[in-house]
C-alpha positions in Angstrom: 24.0 -22.0 -28.8 20.9 -24.1 -28.9 19.9 -26.6 -26.2 19.2 -29.4 -28.7 22.7 -29.0 -30.2 24.2 -29.3 -26.7 22.2 -32.4 -26.0 23.3 -33.9 -29.3 26.9 -33.4 -28.4 26.4 -34.9 -24.9 24.7 -38.0 -26.3 27.5 -38.6 -28.9 30.2 -38.3 -26.3 28.3 -40.5 -23.7 27.4 -43.2 -26.2 30.5 -43.0 -28.4 28.5 -43.1 -31.6 26.5 -40.7 -33.8 24.1 -43.5 -34.7 23.5 -44.6 -31.1 22.9 -40.9 -30.1 20.5 -40.5 -33.0 18.5 -43.7 -31.9 18.3 -42.5 -28.3 17.2 -39.0 -29.2 14.8 -40.1 -31.9 16.6 -38.2 -34.6 18.4 -39.2 -37.8 22.1 -39.7 -37.7 22.4 -36.8 -40.2 20.5 -34.4 -38.0 22.7 -35.3 -35.0 25.9 -34.9 -37.0 24.7 -31.6 -38.4 23.7 -30.3 -35.0 27.1 -31.0 -33.5 28.7 -29.4 -36.5 26.6 -26.3 -36.1 27.6 -26.1 -32.4 31.3 -26.3 -33.4 30.8 -23.6 -36.0 29.0 -21.4 -33.4 31.8 -21.8 -30.9 34.6 -21.7 -33.5 36.4 -24.9 -32.2 36.3 -28.6 -33.0 34.5 -30.5 -30.2 34.6 -34.1 -31.5 37.4 -36.1 -33.0 35.7 -38.0 -35.7 38.9 -39.7 -37.0 39.0 -42.3 -34.2 37.0 -45.5 -34.3 34.6 -44.0 -31.8 33.9 -40.2 -31.7 35.9 -38.7 -28.8 35.8 -35.2 -27.3 38.7 -32.9 -28.2 40.4 -30.8 -25.5 37.7 -28.1 -26.3 35.0 -30.8 -26.1 36.3 -31.8 -22.6 36.1 -28.2 -21.6 32.6 -27.9 -22.8 31.6 -31.2 -21.1 32.5 -29.8 -17.6 29.9 -27.1 -18.1 27.4 -28.8 -20.4 26.6 -31.7 -18.0 25.8 -29.2 -15.2 23.6 -27.1 -17.5 21.8 -30.2 -18.8 21.2 -31.6 -15.3 19.8 -28.3 -14.2 17.5 -28.0 -17.2 16.3 -31.6 -16.7 15.5 -30.8 -13.1 13.5 -27.7 -14.1 11.6 -29.7 -16.7 10.7 -32.3 -14.0 9.5 -29.7 -11.6 7.5 -27.9 -14.3 5.8 -31.2 -15.2 5.1 -31.8 -11.6 3.5 -28.3 -11.3 1.2 -29.1 -14.2 0.2 -32.5 -12.7 -3.3 -32.9 -11.2 -3.6 -31.6 -7.6 -6.5 -33.1 -5.8 -6.2 -31.2 -2.5 -8.3 -28.1 -2.3 -6.5 -24.8 -2.6 -7.1 -22.6 0.5 -6.6 -18.9 -0.1 -7.0 -16.1 2.5 -7.8 -12.8 0.9 -8.6 -9.3 2.2 -11.5 -7.5 0.6 -9.2 -5.3 -1.5 -7.2 -8.3 -2.7 -10.3 -10.2 -3.6 -11.6 -7.4 -5.7 -8.4 -6.5 -7.5 -6.4 -9.8 -7.9 -7.7 -13.0 -6.2 -11.0 -13.2 -8.1 -9.2 -12.9 -11.5 -6.6 -15.4 -10.5 -9.1 -18.0 -9.3 -11.1 -17.7 -12.5 -7.9 -18.2 -14.5 -7.1 -21.3 -12.4 -10.5 -22.7 -13.2 -9.6 -22.6 -16.9 -6.2 -24.1 -16.4 -7.1 -26.7 -13.8 -10.8 -27.3 -13.8 -10.4 -30.1 -11.3 -8.7 -28.0 -8.6 -11.1 -26.9 -5.9 -10.5 -23.4 -4.5 -11.7 -22.2 -1.1 -11.3 -18.5 -0.5 -11.6 -17.1 3.1 -12.0 -13.4 3.8 -10.2 -11.4 6.4 -7.3 -9.0 7.0 -3.7 -9.8 7.5 -3.7 -9.9 11.3 -6.4 -12.6 11.2 -5.2 -14.5 8.1 -1.5 -14.7 8.7 -1.7 -16.8 11.9 -3.9 -19.3 9.9 -1.2 -19.4 7.3 1.5 -20.2 9.9 -0.7 -23.0 11.2 -1.0 -24.4 7.7 -4.8 -23.8 7.7 -4.2 -21.7 4.6 -1.9 -22.2 1.6 -1.6 -18.6 0.6 -2.7 -15.2 1.8 -3.1 -12.1 -0.3 -3.8 -9.0 1.7 -2.9 -5.4 2.3 0.2 -5.5 4.6 -0.8 -3.2 7.4 1.5 -4.5 10.2 5.2 -3.8 10.4 6.3 -7.3 11.5 6.1 -10.6 9.7 6.5 -14.1 11.3 9.9 -15.6 10.7 8.3 -18.7 9.1 6.5 -16.6 6.4 7.8 -15.0 3.3 6.2 -12.2 1.3 6.3 -10.5 -2.0 4.6 -7.3 -3.2 2.1 -7.8 -6.0 1.0 -4.1 -6.2 0.0 -1.1 -4.2 -3.4 0.1 -2.9 -4.2 3.7 -2.2 -6.1 4.7 0.9 -8.2 7.9 0.7 -10.5 9.9 2.9 -14.2 9.3 2.1 -17.6 10.7 3.1 -21.2 10.4 1.9 -22.5 12.8 -0.8 -24.7 14.5 1.8 -21.8 15.1 4.2 -21.1 18.8 4.9 -17.5 18.4 3.5 -18.6 16.6 0.3 -19.3 19.8 -1.7 -16.4 21.9 -0.3 -14.0 23.2 -3.0 -11.0 23.2 -0.7 -10.4 21.3 2.5 -7.8 21.3 5.2 -6.6 19.0 8.0 -8.5 21.2 10.5 -11.7 20.5 8.6 -11.2 16.8 8.9 -10.3 17.0 12.6 -13.6 18.5 13.4 -15.6 15.6 12.0 -17.0 12.4 13.4 -14.8 9.4 12.3 -15.4 5.8 11.5 -12.1 3.9 11.9 -11.1 0.5 10.7 -9.9 -2.0 13.4 -6.4 -3.4 13.0 -5.3 -0.9 10.4 -1.8 -0.8 11.8 0.5 1.5 9.9 -2.5 3.1 8.0 -3.9 4.3 11.3 -0.5 5.5 12.3 -0.3 7.5 9.0 -3.7 9.0 9.6 -2.8 10.2 13.1 0.6 11.3 11.9 -1.0 13.5 9.2 -3.0 15.4 11.9 0.1 15.7 14.2 2.1 17.1 11.3 -0.4 20.0 11.3 -0.2 20.3 15.1 -3.7 18.9 15.4 -4.9 16.2 17.8 -6.0 13.0 16.0 -9.8 12.6 16.1 -11.3 9.9 18.4 -13.4 7.5 16.3 -17.1 7.3 17.2 -17.4 4.0 15.4 -15.0 1.2 14.6 -15.3 -1.8 12.2 -13.4 -4.4 10.3 -16.0 -4.6 7.6 -15.6 -2.4 4.4 -19.3 -3.1 3.5 -20.4 -1.8 6.9 -18.2 1.3 6.5 -19.5 2.1 3.0 -23.1 1.8 4.2 -22.6 4.0 7.3 -20.7 6.6 5.3 -23.6 6.9 2.9 -25.6 8.4 5.7 -23.6 11.6 5.3 -22.6 11.9 9.0 -19.2 10.3 9.2 -15.8 10.3 7.4 -13.3 7.4 7.1 -10.3 6.1 5.3 -10.8 3.2 2.9 -9.0 1.5 0.0 -9.6 3.3 -3.2 -10.3 0.2 -5.3 -13.3 -0.8 -3.1 -15.0 2.5 -3.8 -15.2 2.7 -7.6 -18.9 1.9 -7.8 -19.7 4.2 -4.9 -17.9 7.1 -6.6 -19.5 6.3 -10.0 -23.0 6.4 -8.5 -22.2 9.5 -6.4 -23.1 7.7 -3.2 -19.7 8.5 -1.7 -17.2 11.3 -2.3 -13.5 11.4 -2.1 -12.2 14.2 0.1 -8.9 15.5 -1.2 -6.8 17.0 1.5 -3.0 17.4 1.1 -1.1 14.8 3.2 -4.2 12.6 3.6 -3.6 9.9 1.0 -1.3 6.9 1.4 -0.4 3.7 -0.3 0.2 0.2 1.2 1.6 -2.9 -0.4 -0.9 -5.6 -1.6 1.2 -8.6 -0.6 1.3 -12.3 -1.3 2.3 -14.3 1.8 3.3 -18.0 1.9 5.1 -20.3 4.3 8.8 -20.9 4.1 10.3 -24.4 3.9 9.1 -27.3 1.8 8.4 -26.9 -1.9 4.9 -25.7 -2.8 2.6 -28.3 -4.2 1.6 -28.0 -7.9 -1.8 -26.3 -7.3 -0.3 -23.7 -5.0 2.5 -22.9 -7.5 -0.1 -22.6 -10.3 -2.0 -20.2 -8.1 1.1 -18.1 -7.4 1.6 -17.9 -11.2 -2.1 -16.9 -11.7 -1.8 -14.2 -9.0 1.3 -12.7 -10.7 -0.5 -12.6 -14.1 -3.6 -11.0 -12.5 -1.5 -8.4 -10.7 0.4 -7.6 -13.9 -2.8 -6.9 -15.8 -4.0 -4.2 -13.4 -3.2 -0.5 -13.8 -0.5 0.4 -11.3 -1.7 2.3 -8.2 0.4 5.4 -7.3 2.9 4.8 -4.6 2.3 7.5 -2.0 4.3 8.0 1.1 3.0 6.4 4.2 3.2 9.6 6.2 3.4 12.8 4.2 4.2 16.0 6.1 2.8 19.2 4.6 4.2 22.5 5.8 
């Protein structure tokens, strides 16, 4: 069943004339008549009584009417909303993005938006979820894309997972563990650690991995919320840390940093899109959500590793 055939049928019944329906729809009378006939052939029943002075729905036509009007109204509503989404949006788009989200998804989405909506201004604010989500709740931001490190989410916010990011243990190339063929949890426990602030479940997973080996979690000698600071300090070869894998590609390629592979010490966390519940999103925000989905779909999938992996 084609939508245009359904709309031909509705117009004929509503206007009581094939010619009037054709004029309203901007089609020839022959095209409208043929469309209704094709619909009848598709359904295997007669929908319109053409023998009367004015075309009237048959019993089967009346049955179709009950459903067709609902379908047509819903489709018209969708078309109006889609047109509104494509309409110009003069208000700047305010996006909160973690460093990982910016490198993997947000940058690609914003550049796509510039092509689709060159007049839409985009303001991107860096941070992590614990800093950005309160701003989203206060309406200071329209969207937030960040690694979801905390277990709870405000009741006025909704979330959807765009992908997953892997956290790995990292050290500088001159660190004593960098050249080791095999490593254990005990090797890591004996090192000086740089820890991220507000890592939430990731920190819990790190400590849980040590406890699973009956080892006390190390006490961090340095803490920071800045991935750039962490990468620079790790390059000194004196500390180890846990960082998102996608932020380290250039460091691994250059040999500046090394990934330390230890069973039970890699985890994945959801890279999440957050927005406020309630009123419908304005066109520019909807367009951004669509661009984020396309950007996420174009990336290679990160492996989903357990948050806490116990190795016997």
